[in-house]
TORSETOR-228608 format. One record per residue (C-alpha): residue in one letter; chain; x negated, y, z. Coordinates in nm, 2 decimals. Layout:
N
<node><rest>A</rest><kette>A</kette><X>X</X><Y>Y</Y><Z>Z</Z></node>
...
This chain:
185
<node><rest>M</rest><kette>A</kette><X>-2.12</X><Y>-0.75</Y><Z>1.48</Z></node>
<node><rest>S</rest><kette>A</kette><X>-1.83</X><Y>-0.61</Y><Z>1.35</Z></node>
<node><rest>R</rest><kette>A</kette><X>-1.68</X><Y>-0.32</Y><Z>1.52</Z></node>
<node><rest>V</rest><kette>A</kette><X>-1.32</X><Y>-0.34</Y><Z>1.36</Z></node>
<node><rest>G</rest><kette>A</kette><X>-1.34</X><Y>-0.74</Y><Z>1.37</Z></node>
<node><rest>K</rest><kette>A</kette><X>-1.39</X><Y>-0.73</Y><Z>1.76</Z></node>
<node><rest>K</rest><kette>A</kette><X>-1.06</X><Y>-0.52</Y><Z>1.82</Z></node>
<node><rest>I</rest><kette>A</kette><X>-0.79</X><Y>-0.73</Y><Z>1.95</Z></node>
<node><rest>I</rest><kette>A</kette><X>-0.43</X><Y>-0.75</Y><Z>1.80</Z></node>
<node><rest>I</rest><kette>A</kette><X>-0.14</X><Y>-0.70</Y><Z>2.05</Z></node>
<node><rest>I</rest><kette>A</kette><X>0.16</X><Y>-0.89</Y><Z>1.94</Z></node>
<node><rest>P</rest><kette>A</kette><X>0.46</X><Y>-0.69</Y><Z>2.03</Z></node>
<node><rest>E</rest><kette>A</kette><X>0.79</X><Y>-0.83</Y><Z>2.17</Z></node>
<node><rest>G</rest><kette>A</kette><X>1.00</X><Y>-0.97</Y><Z>1.90</Z></node>
<node><rest>V</rest><kette>A</kette><X>0.73</X><Y>-1.08</Y><Z>1.68</Z></node>
<node><rest>D</rest><kette>A</kette><X>0.62</X><Y>-1.44</Y><Z>1.65</Z></node>
<node><rest>A</rest><kette>A</kette><X>0.26</X><Y>-1.55</Y><Z>1.50</Z></node>
<node><rest>Q</rest><kette>A</kette><X>0.14</X><Y>-1.88</Y><Z>1.42</Z></node>
<node><rest>I</rest><kette>A</kette><X>-0.18</X><Y>-2.03</Y><Z>1.33</Z></node>
<node><rest>Q</rest><kette>A</kette><X>-0.18</X><Y>-2.35</Y><Z>1.13</Z></node>
<node><rest>N</rest><kette>A</kette><X>-0.53</X><Y>-2.47</Y><Z>0.96</Z></node>
<node><rest>R</rest><kette>A</kette><X>-0.68</X><Y>-2.13</Y><Z>0.81</Z></node>
<node><rest>E</rest><kette>A</kette><X>-0.30</X><Y>-1.99</Y><Z>0.75</Z></node>
<node><rest>I</rest><kette>A</kette><X>-0.16</X><Y>-1.74</Y><Z>0.98</Z></node>
<node><rest>T</rest><kette>A</kette><X>0.22</X><Y>-1.65</Y><Z>0.94</Z></node>
<node><rest>V</rest><kette>A</kette><X>0.37</X><Y>-1.35</Y><Z>1.13</Z></node>
<node><rest>K</rest><kette>A</kette><X>0.77</X><Y>-1.32</Y><Z>1.15</Z></node>
<node><rest>G</rest><kette>A</kette><X>0.95</X><Y>-1.01</Y><Z>1.29</Z></node>
<node><rest>P</rest><kette>A</kette><X>1.28</X><Y>-0.81</Y><Z>1.27</Z></node>
<node><rest>K</rest><kette>A</kette><X>1.20</X><Y>-0.71</Y><Z>0.91</Z></node>
<node><rest>G</rest><kette>A</kette><X>1.08</X><Y>-1.02</Y><Z>0.76</Z></node>
<node><rest>S</rest><kette>A</kette><X>0.79</X><Y>-1.26</Y><Z>0.74</Z></node>
<node><rest>L</rest><kette>A</kette><X>0.43</X><Y>-1.25</Y><Z>0.59</Z></node>
<node><rest>A</rest><kette>A</kette><X>0.15</X><Y>-1.52</Y><Z>0.58</Z></node>
<node><rest>L</rest><kette>A</kette><X>-0.23</X><Y>-1.50</Y><Z>0.51</Z></node>
<node><rest>I</rest><kette>A</kette><X>-0.49</X><Y>-1.75</Y><Z>0.45</Z></node>
<node><rest>F</rest><kette>A</kette><X>-0.83</X><Y>-1.64</Y><Z>0.59</Z></node>
<node><rest>D</rest><kette>A</kette><X>-1.18</X><Y>-1.76</Y><Z>0.52</Z></node>
<node><rest>P</rest><kette>A</kette><X>-1.33</X><Y>-2.08</Y><Z>0.67</Z></node>
<node><rest>C</rest><kette>A</kette><X>-1.62</X><Y>-1.87</Y><Z>0.83</Z></node>
<node><rest>L</rest><kette>A</kette><X>-1.36</X><Y>-1.70</Y><Z>1.06</Z></node>
<node><rest>Q</rest><kette>A</kette><X>-1.14</X><Y>-1.84</Y><Z>1.35</Z></node>
<node><rest>A</rest><kette>A</kette><X>-0.81</X><Y>-1.68</Y><Z>1.48</Z></node>
<node><rest>K</rest><kette>A</kette><X>-0.66</X><Y>-1.73</Y><Z>1.81</Z></node>
<node><rest>I</rest><kette>A</kette><X>-0.35</X><Y>-1.64</Y><Z>2.02</Z></node>
<node><rest>A</rest><kette>A</kette><X>-0.33</X><Y>-1.61</Y><Z>2.37</Z></node>
<node><rest>D</rest><kette>A</kette><X>-0.09</X><Y>-1.42</Y><Z>2.61</Z></node>
<node><rest>K</rest><kette>A</kette><X>0.06</X><Y>-1.22</Y><Z>2.29</Z></node>
<node><rest>I</rest><kette>A</kette><X>-0.30</X><Y>-1.12</Y><Z>2.19</Z></node>
<node><rest>L</rest><kette>A</kette><X>-0.43</X><Y>-1.24</Y><Z>1.87</Z></node>
<node><rest>T</rest><kette>A</kette><X>-0.82</X><Y>-1.24</Y><Z>1.84</Z></node>
<node><rest>I</rest><kette>A</kette><X>-1.06</X><Y>-1.30</Y><Z>1.53</Z></node>
<node><rest>K</rest><kette>A</kette><X>-1.40</X><Y>-1.44</Y><Z>1.57</Z></node>
<node><rest>V</rest><kette>A</kette><X>-1.68</X><Y>-1.57</Y><Z>1.35</Z></node>
<node><rest>A</rest><kette>A</kette><X>-1.67</X><Y>-1.95</Y><Z>1.35</Z></node>
<node><rest>D</rest><kette>A</kette><X>-2.07</X><Y>-2.00</Y><Z>1.38</Z></node>
<node><rest>S</rest><kette>A</kette><X>-2.21</X><Y>-1.73</Y><Z>1.62</Z></node>
<node><rest>R</rest><kette>A</kette><X>-2.55</X><Y>-1.78</Y><Z>1.44</Z></node>
<node><rest>D</rest><kette>A</kette><X>-2.40</X><Y>-1.65</Y><Z>1.13</Z></node>
<node><rest>Q</rest><kette>A</kette><X>-2.52</X><Y>-1.31</Y><Z>1.04</Z></node>
<node><rest>E</rest><kette>A</kette><X>-2.47</X><Y>-1.26</Y><Z>0.67</Z></node>
<node><rest>K</rest><kette>A</kette><X>-2.32</X><Y>-0.95</Y><Z>0.56</Z></node>
<node><rest>K</rest><kette>A</kette><X>-2.03</X><Y>-1.11</Y><Z>0.37</Z></node>
<node><rest>T</rest><kette>A</kette><X>-1.91</X><Y>-1.28</Y><Z>0.68</Z></node>
<node><rest>K</rest><kette>A</kette><X>-1.90</X><Y>-0.96</Y><Z>0.87</Z></node>
<node><rest>M</rest><kette>A</kette><X>-1.71</X><Y>-0.77</Y><Z>0.61</Z></node>
<node><rest>L</rest><kette>A</kette><X>-1.45</X><Y>-1.06</Y><Z>0.59</Z></node>
<node><rest>W</rest><kette>A</kette><X>-1.41</X><Y>-1.04</Y><Z>0.96</Z></node>
<node><rest>G</rest><kette>A</kette><X>-1.32</X><Y>-0.67</Y><Z>0.98</Z></node>
<node><rest>L</rest><kette>A</kette><X>-1.12</X><Y>-0.72</Y><Z>0.66</Z></node>
<node><rest>T</rest><kette>A</kette><X>-0.92</X><Y>-1.00</Y><Z>0.80</Z></node>
<node><rest>R</rest><kette>A</kette><X>-0.87</X><Y>-0.83</Y><Z>1.12</Z></node>
<node><rest>N</rest><kette>A</kette><X>-0.71</X><Y>-0.51</Y><Z>0.95</Z></node>
<node><rest>L</rest><kette>A</kette><X>-0.49</X><Y>-0.74</Y><Z>0.71</Z></node>
<node><rest>I</rest><kette>A</kette><X>-0.33</X><Y>-0.93</Y><Z>1.01</Z></node>
<node><rest>G</rest><kette>A</kette><X>-0.31</X><Y>-0.59</Y><Z>1.18</Z></node>
<node><rest>N</rest><kette>A</kette><X>-0.12</X><Y>-0.45</Y><Z>0.91</Z></node>
<node><rest>M</rest><kette>A</kette><X>0.10</X><Y>-0.77</Y><Z>0.89</Z></node>
<node><rest>V</rest><kette>A</kette><X>0.20</X><Y>-0.74</Y><Z>1.24</Z></node>
<node><rest>L</rest><kette>A</kette><X>0.28</X><Y>-0.34</Y><Z>1.19</Z></node>
<node><rest>G</rest><kette>A</kette><X>0.48</X><Y>-0.42</Y><Z>0.86</Z></node>
<node><rest>V</rest><kette>A</kette><X>0.71</X><Y>-0.68</Y><Z>1.01</Z></node>
<node><rest>T</rest><kette>A</kette><X>0.78</X><Y>-0.44</Y><Z>1.29</Z></node>
<node><rest>E</rest><kette>A</kette><X>0.81</X><Y>-0.09</Y><Z>1.15</Z></node>
<node><rest>G</rest><kette>A</kette><X>0.74</X><Y>-0.14</Y><Z>0.78</Z></node>
<node><rest>F</rest><kette>A</kette><X>0.55</X><Y>0.07</Y><Z>0.54</Z></node>
<node><rest>E</rest><kette>A</kette><X>0.63</X><Y>0.38</Y><Z>0.33</Z></node>
<node><rest>K</rest><kette>A</kette><X>0.47</X><Y>0.56</Y><Z>0.03</Z></node>
<node><rest>R</rest><kette>A</kette><X>0.62</X><Y>0.86</Y><Z>-0.14</Z></node>
<node><rest>L</rest><kette>A</kette><X>0.57</X><Y>0.97</Y><Z>-0.49</Z></node>
<node><rest>E</rest><kette>A</kette><X>0.66</X><Y>1.32</Y><Z>-0.63</Z></node>
<node><rest>I</rest><kette>A</kette><X>0.78</X><Y>1.39</Y><Z>-1.00</Z></node>
<node><rest>Q</rest><kette>A</kette><X>0.72</X><Y>1.73</Y><Z>-1.13</Z></node>
<node><rest>G</rest><kette>A</kette><X>0.79</X><Y>1.84</Y><Z>-1.48</Z></node>
<node><rest>V</rest><kette>A</kette><X>1.09</X><Y>1.98</Y><Z>-1.67</Z></node>
<node><rest>G</rest><kette>A</kette><X>1.34</X><Y>1.71</Y><Z>-1.77</Z></node>
<node><rest>Y</rest><kette>A</kette><X>1.14</X><Y>1.45</Y><Z>-1.55</Z></node>
<node><rest>R</rest><kette>A</kette><X>1.39</X><Y>1.24</Y><Z>-1.37</Z></node>
<node><rest>A</rest><kette>A</kette><X>1.40</X><Y>0.90</Y><Z>-1.18</Z></node>
<node><rest>N</rest><kette>A</kette><X>1.71</X><Y>0.68</Y><Z>-1.11</Z></node>
<node><rest>A</rest><kette>A</kette><X>1.71</X><Y>0.36</Y><Z>-0.92</Z></node>
<node><rest>Q</rest><kette>A</kette><X>1.95</X><Y>0.11</Y><Z>-1.01</Z></node>
<node><rest>G</rest><kette>A</kette><X>1.96</X><Y>-0.25</Y><Z>-0.88</Z></node>
<node><rest>N</rest><kette>A</kette><X>1.61</X><Y>-0.40</Y><Z>-0.95</Z></node>
<node><rest>K</rest><kette>A</kette><X>1.51</X><Y>-0.15</Y><Z>-1.19</Z></node>
<node><rest>L</rest><kette>A</kette><X>1.38</X><Y>0.22</Y><Z>-1.17</Z></node>
<node><rest>N</rest><kette>A</kette><X>1.45</X><Y>0.43</Y><Z>-1.49</Z></node>
<node><rest>L</rest><kette>A</kette><X>1.21</X><Y>0.70</Y><Z>-1.52</Z></node>
<node><rest>E</rest><kette>A</kette><X>1.25</X><Y>0.99</Y><Z>-1.79</Z></node>
<node><rest>L</rest><kette>A</kette><X>0.90</X><Y>1.12</Y><Z>-1.81</Z></node>
<node><rest>G</rest><kette>A</kette><X>0.91</X><Y>1.34</Y><Z>-2.14</Z></node>
<node><rest>F</rest><kette>A</kette><X>0.87</X><Y>1.04</Y><Z>-2.37</Z></node>
<node><rest>S</rest><kette>A</kette><X>1.09</X><Y>0.97</Y><Z>-2.66</Z></node>
<node><rest>H</rest><kette>A</kette><X>1.24</X><Y>0.68</Y><Z>-2.46</Z></node>
<node><rest>P</rest><kette>A</kette><X>1.33</X><Y>0.61</Y><Z>-2.10</Z></node>
<node><rest>T</rest><kette>A</kette><X>1.07</X><Y>0.38</Y><Z>-1.90</Z></node>
<node><rest>E</rest><kette>A</kette><X>1.20</X><Y>0.08</Y><Z>-1.70</Z></node>
<node><rest>Y</rest><kette>A</kette><X>1.01</X><Y>-0.05</Y><Z>-1.41</Z></node>
<node><rest>L</rest><kette>A</kette><X>1.13</X><Y>-0.36</Y><Z>-1.26</Z></node>
<node><rest>I</rest><kette>A</kette><X>1.09</X><Y>-0.35</Y><Z>-0.88</Z></node>
<node><rest>P</rest><kette>A</kette><X>0.90</X><Y>-0.65</Y><Z>-0.72</Z></node>
<node><rest>E</rest><kette>A</kette><X>1.05</X><Y>-0.88</Y><Z>-0.50</Z></node>
<node><rest>G</rest><kette>A</kette><X>1.02</X><Y>-0.74</Y><Z>-0.10</Z></node>
<node><rest>I</rest><kette>A</kette><X>1.03</X><Y>-0.37</Y><Z>-0.22</Z></node>
<node><rest>E</rest><kette>A</kette><X>1.29</X><Y>-0.14</Y><Z>-0.18</Z></node>
<node><rest>I</rest><kette>A</kette><X>1.30</X><Y>0.19</Y><Z>-0.39</Z></node>
<node><rest>K</rest><kette>A</kette><X>1.49</X><Y>0.49</Y><Z>-0.31</Z></node>
<node><rest>V</rest><kette>A</kette><X>1.53</X><Y>0.84</Y><Z>-0.51</Z></node>
<node><rest>E</rest><kette>A</kette><X>1.58</X><Y>1.17</Y><Z>-0.36</Z></node>
<node><rest>K</rest><kette>A</kette><X>1.58</X><Y>1.45</Y><Z>-0.61</Z></node>
<node><rest>N</rest><kette>A</kette><X>1.23</X><Y>1.44</Y><Z>-0.74</Z></node>
<node><rest>I</rest><kette>A</kette><X>1.09</X><Y>1.20</Y><Z>-0.46</Z></node>
<node><rest>I</rest><kette>A</kette><X>1.06</X><Y>0.86</Y><Z>-0.52</Z></node>
<node><rest>I</rest><kette>A</kette><X>1.04</X><Y>0.65</Y><Z>-0.18</Z></node>
<node><rest>I</rest><kette>A</kette><X>0.88</X><Y>0.30</Y><Z>-0.19</Z></node>
<node><rest>L</rest><kette>A</kette><X>0.97</X><Y>0.10</Y><Z>0.12</Z></node>
<node><rest>G</rest><kette>A</kette><X>0.86</X><Y>-0.27</Y><Z>0.23</Z></node>
<node><rest>I</rest><kette>A</kette><X>0.68</X><Y>-0.48</Y><Z>0.49</Z></node>
<node><rest>D</rest><kette>A</kette><X>0.38</X><Y>-0.58</Y><Z>0.26</Z></node>
<node><rest>K</rest><kette>A</kette><X>0.11</X><Y>-0.28</Y><Z>0.25</Z></node>
<node><rest>Q</rest><kette>A</kette><X>-0.07</X><Y>-0.42</Y><Z>-0.03</Z></node>
<node><rest>K</rest><kette>A</kette><X>0.25</X><Y>-0.46</Y><Z>-0.25</Z></node>
<node><rest>I</rest><kette>A</kette><X>0.35</X><Y>-0.12</Y><Z>-0.17</Z></node>
<node><rest>G</rest><kette>A</kette><X>0.02</X><Y>0.04</Y><Z>-0.26</Z></node>
<node><rest>Q</rest><kette>A</kette><X>0.02</X><Y>-0.16</Y><Z>-0.61</Z></node>
<node><rest>T</rest><kette>A</kette><X>0.37</X><Y>-0.05</Y><Z>-0.69</Z></node>
<node><rest>A</rest><kette>A</kette><X>0.32</X><Y>0.32</Y><Z>-0.62</Z></node>
<node><rest>A</rest><kette>A</kette><X>-0.01</X><Y>0.29</Y><Z>-0.83</Z></node>
<node><rest>E</rest><kette>A</kette><X>0.19</X><Y>0.12</Y><Z>-1.11</Z></node>
<node><rest>I</rest><kette>A</kette><X>0.45</X><Y>0.38</Y><Z>-1.10</Z></node>
<node><rest>R</rest><kette>A</kette><X>0.22</X><Y>0.66</Y><Z>-1.09</Z></node>
<node><rest>S</rest><kette>A</kette><X>0.03</X><Y>0.53</Y><Z>-1.40</Z></node>
<node><rest>F</rest><kette>A</kette><X>0.32</X><Y>0.56</Y><Z>-1.63</Z></node>
<node><rest>R</rest><kette>A</kette><X>0.24</X><Y>0.97</Y><Z>-1.63</Z></node>
<node><rest>P</rest><kette>A</kette><X>-0.03</X><Y>1.04</Y><Z>-1.41</Z></node>
<node><rest>P</rest><kette>A</kette><X>-0.07</X><Y>1.42</Y><Z>-1.31</Z></node>
<node><rest>E</rest><kette>A</kette><X>-0.21</X><Y>1.63</Y><Z>-1.60</Z></node>
<node><rest>P</rest><kette>A</kette><X>-0.48</X><Y>1.91</Y><Z>-1.47</Z></node>
<node><rest>Y</rest><kette>A</kette><X>-0.33</X><Y>2.21</Y><Z>-1.69</Z></node>
<node><rest>K</rest><kette>A</kette><X>0.02</X><Y>2.24</Y><Z>-1.57</Z></node>
<node><rest>G</rest><kette>A</kette><X>0.03</X><Y>1.97</Y><Z>-1.31</Z></node>
<node><rest>K</rest><kette>A</kette><X>0.33</X><Y>1.77</Y><Z>-1.46</Z></node>
<node><rest>G</rest><kette>A</kette><X>0.36</X><Y>1.40</Y><Z>-1.41</Z></node>
<node><rest>I</rest><kette>A</kette><X>0.39</X><Y>1.17</Y><Z>-1.10</Z></node>
<node><rest>R</rest><kette>A</kette><X>0.16</X><Y>1.23</Y><Z>-0.80</Z></node>
<node><rest>Y</rest><kette>A</kette><X>0.16</X><Y>1.10</Y><Z>-0.43</Z></node>
<node><rest>V</rest><kette>A</kette><X>0.34</X><Y>1.35</Y><Z>-0.20</Z></node>
<node><rest>D</rest><kette>A</kette><X>0.00</X><Y>1.44</Y><Z>-0.01</Z></node>
<node><rest>E</rest><kette>A</kette><X>-0.20</X><Y>1.44</Y><Z>-0.35</Z></node>
<node><rest>Y</rest><kette>A</kette><X>-0.41</X><Y>1.75</Y><Z>-0.45</Z></node>
<node><rest>V</rest><kette>A</kette><X>-0.44</X><Y>1.81</Y><Z>-0.83</Z></node>
<node><rest>R</rest><kette>A</kette><X>-0.70</X><Y>2.03</Y><Z>-0.93</Z></node>
<node><rest>R</rest><kette>A</kette><X>-0.58</X><Y>2.26</Y><Z>-1.20</Z></node>
<node><rest>K</rest><kette>A</kette><X>-0.81</X><Y>2.36</Y><Z>-1.49</Z></node>
<node><rest>A</rest><kette>A</kette><X>-0.78</X><Y>2.71</Y><Z>-1.68</Z></node>
<node><rest>G</rest><kette>A</kette><X>-0.62</X><Y>2.69</Y><Z>-2.03</Z></node>
<node><rest>K</rest><kette>A</kette><X>-0.77</X><Y>2.82</Y><Z>-2.37</Z></node>
<node><rest>K</rest><kette>A</kette><X>-0.65</X><Y>3.15</Y><Z>-2.31</Z></node>
<node><rest>A</rest><kette>A</kette><X>-0.82</X><Y>3.21</Y><Z>-1.97</Z></node>
<node><rest>A</rest><kette>A</kette><X>-1.15</X><Y>3.05</Y><Z>-2.12</Z></node>
<node><rest>T</rest><kette>A</kette><X>-1.15</X><Y>3.28</Y><Z>-2.41</Z></node>
<node><rest>E</rest><kette>A</kette><X>-1.08</X><Y>3.59</Y><Z>-2.21</Z></node>
<node><rest>G</rest><kette>A</kette><X>-1.34</X><Y>3.52</Y><Z>-1.96</Z></node>
<node><rest>A</rest><kette>A</kette><X>-1.61</X><Y>3.49</Y><Z>-2.25</Z></node>
<node><rest>K</rest><kette>A</kette><X>-1.55</X><Y>3.84</Y><Z>-2.36</Z></node>
């Protein structure tokens, strides 16, 4: 049995969840999300409580147990996303490194000879405050993917720490050539 899959999802006030065939749609104040789940699972809504169960109780495959917990968490994130939304923060460190959000584009100056433009995906909102890039939206997966793509333009380097990093990320620093040669003497 999946410990995560057995947990119930309480649907808050103002959120509407519907199940048709194998697709669940969640609508809330911030928007709407949909998910098609595996046929080995069943979803049921009763009294604002959503439960996920294995379709065949004799099915003891590891894949089924993993999908059960995964599906429960994905639907839980959908409910949380349409009520509160999600946020990821990136920090830019480096002399002359800047970001500027204009319309559906994020303009980044990251020490290259040319500015880097990133097209903001639909359903994602980006704000820039000084050297912090704030990514907002209702789909947790899309926010994480967007943050990873922006970070990949200039990941933090280990010598001076310059680049784009998550706000809570720790970058392990290395000693440079000078420190390495002084330690050998």
